[in-house]
Phi, psi and omega in degrees: 000323178289326176295315183300312178297321182294322183289323173303319178295322182296315179291323177298320182288319181301312181301315171305311186300317187291315176301318180294315192284326183288329179286341185262002181290125178276171175297316196289314180296322171298326174294314179301317182289326182286338185258327188249329193253304190295315181303322181296311180302321182291315187283323189248344190234330182300332180300330184241349184213074172198156177295324185302309190276345184080003179259143173214063180293137191058025177079000190260136173230138184236022188264359177219154185297315180305316179287333178293320177288324178289320176081211181224211182298339184258008180114179182298140179287325178229128171251102181311125184082001183228072182305325181287342177257357184276118185297321182307310181288323181294328170297322177295319176288350186058044181276306179250318172240166181251102179218132353289162200289326181305310186202169174272134185283159187297168183281346167289324175298308187300325179288330175293314181293331179288322180287326179292316180288331173293342183259016176096004168064055186287137202209113181273001189274066180260120170275121181281127179274116173290137180283136183273117177276107179290139180259002183252122183256179177293318180293327174296325181290313181299316177300322175295320182293327185281326201266329194249137190288333182289347177255010172271144179278140188300142182237127182287131179242144171286139172315135177286152180292134175232162181279317179281066189300326178296335184282330185277125179262328178231170172300324174294325174293332173301309183293333178279317180292328178302320178300311186295316181292319174304329177263008176064040180254132185268128175313149169292154180294153181298149179289154175290158189295332181287330179285326174290323178295319184298309185296323184294310188291319179291331176286321180270329183229349179073021184233137174286155181285152175273172185302315189298309173313316182295311176307309191299311179294327168300328179280322177282340174294319185298321188283313182197101181304316182294322175295326178293320180288328183287322174298308178297318182295315179308306177305316186286327177290340173275356187271151184299333180291340176293318175296329179288315181290307180281334180294332184290330175297317180291318175309315178296323177292324190266023181042058175287131169203170193249015177206171186277339188064202180073209175295315173244110192263101180261147182284142161271102195286350181233020175307331189290332177301320178282328176305315184282322172305319177295313177304310178305322186293319181296320186295317177287357184049051181297132175302133185302321179299320171303310180313309182297302183306327181284325175297320188271320187216036180302325179292340181261356184277141177296153183213161177259355180205163173300320188293321173294326184288313178308317181302314180293325175301310180300327177293335183283359170306337180308312180284341176272338186283193185092162181292138175221140171280088190285353182261357188287124191277325174289108184294318179299317172302318179295307184302316179298321179298318183295316180297320179297311185297318178296319177292320175304307182299304186299324182285318179293314186291312191261341177248357185061020179214155181264139178244351187305321191296337178286007169299329188241341185200153172300132161293146170249303177310313180282345184057049178250102186280166178297326184299328175292318175303309189287332170310308176295324177294328179292319186290318179294329193278345177275010171238162180263123173260116176263115193225171163070211185269121173299140176292329179278144179074279180295328188304322187290334176270334194244006175305326181284339185264317193248141178264348182236133182225158179211154185285170173248148170272133173280130182285144190276039182218168174285107191276118179285346178231071185282150176263316179249141177293158171274146187239156171273171180297327178289323179297312183292325175301311181302319172302317180288330179285322175303323183294315178292324182292315178302313180302309179301315182298326187287319182293324176292317184302311185292319178302317180292325183277325180295321178294324177276348181080011177275089187296320184294314173301327177290323174298314177296323176294325180292314181294329188286318182292316182303309173308317179292309180301323173298317186290306176300321183293318178300326172297317181282335185289337183269000186271121172287116179296343175276000000 
């Protein structure tokens, strides 16, 4: 929540700055931007850093003033009046990063951007924020509360009076019998002991009893039917099969699957960990409130041991599962779809209602406005989701099919079933150095090939470097620096 508020404050401050700067643009500054700055941004930057292209490498988009000021993972792209502190300009100079990656821009262009930032980075690309007119009124909310059963508060009822008082063993029986008597229906005869046992076994563990269990139950039944049922139920609840039987119902609710589905169906190599977590939670009789908290924020909950933290990490798999179009080329669209899927699953599972339609319009019957949907989207967008196909190992085989890959998290325990290997400090340092060497070598190679005009060689080397970088980055990404 603190992170969400901080980001919200940053956006608000940036928007205030945007409005102020837009009002102060002079005709000369506007002419300078349109002639010297905008054409370069469109030609050199938008391909990798814009909403239109669907790319936001490093989290950076440069197609509006607000996004340019907010910047990406490396910080603000432009700080008005501070050219040496503006990441966009230092990248153009090739001081820290090499942008654009194919070549260094001319000195004249770099000088134009320096001048532009020194004059306060005047930018007319201000998106006006329209006031959202909600269609959900207080009357709508009140009508929904009164008319739909799901919004009614539970009301206690006394058991009804029935004629056959000997048949009803519990209050629930009384409600059932009252309906039967009202319809002039006689209750069915009591089931035989072995049928009662079969029904209990199928309900609790999904397996029929064997002959020995039937004989034992029949003997206990003759002594005391209630005690026989209580004994069987207690033993079945203590069995491993109980969690396997009833955990499956929960897995169906939370859309458990071992692959992404959709256009390119890629495997989730560790989905079984979440399946086992659910089974163990049922068998341990874990309180439901703890179960819910671990699903939503298990990685942030305090724990007493690495084993507990590992279990909580596995619980958050709930947010990473679900179908995903890993072949989606538009990064912005893909991210929005992941957030939508998380919102939809969370609200359906834990609130018993769908909120996903509010992505496009206000709900009226459910009284859910779009503002609520995007407030939730803001929260989910401030977390990092590890999903889909890990770039290491699988990446080298699937890069031609999928446009999206993601690292796996190494658990903070000795993993009996590891997917990625553990690294010594020296091995990790060597990997990081190899990553830097490949980046430098790739940049030098591109400059050389561009100068020689050998476009085919440039394309081959670029693809080779990308695969190498993806493979090494995937190995490093799963390592906890601590």
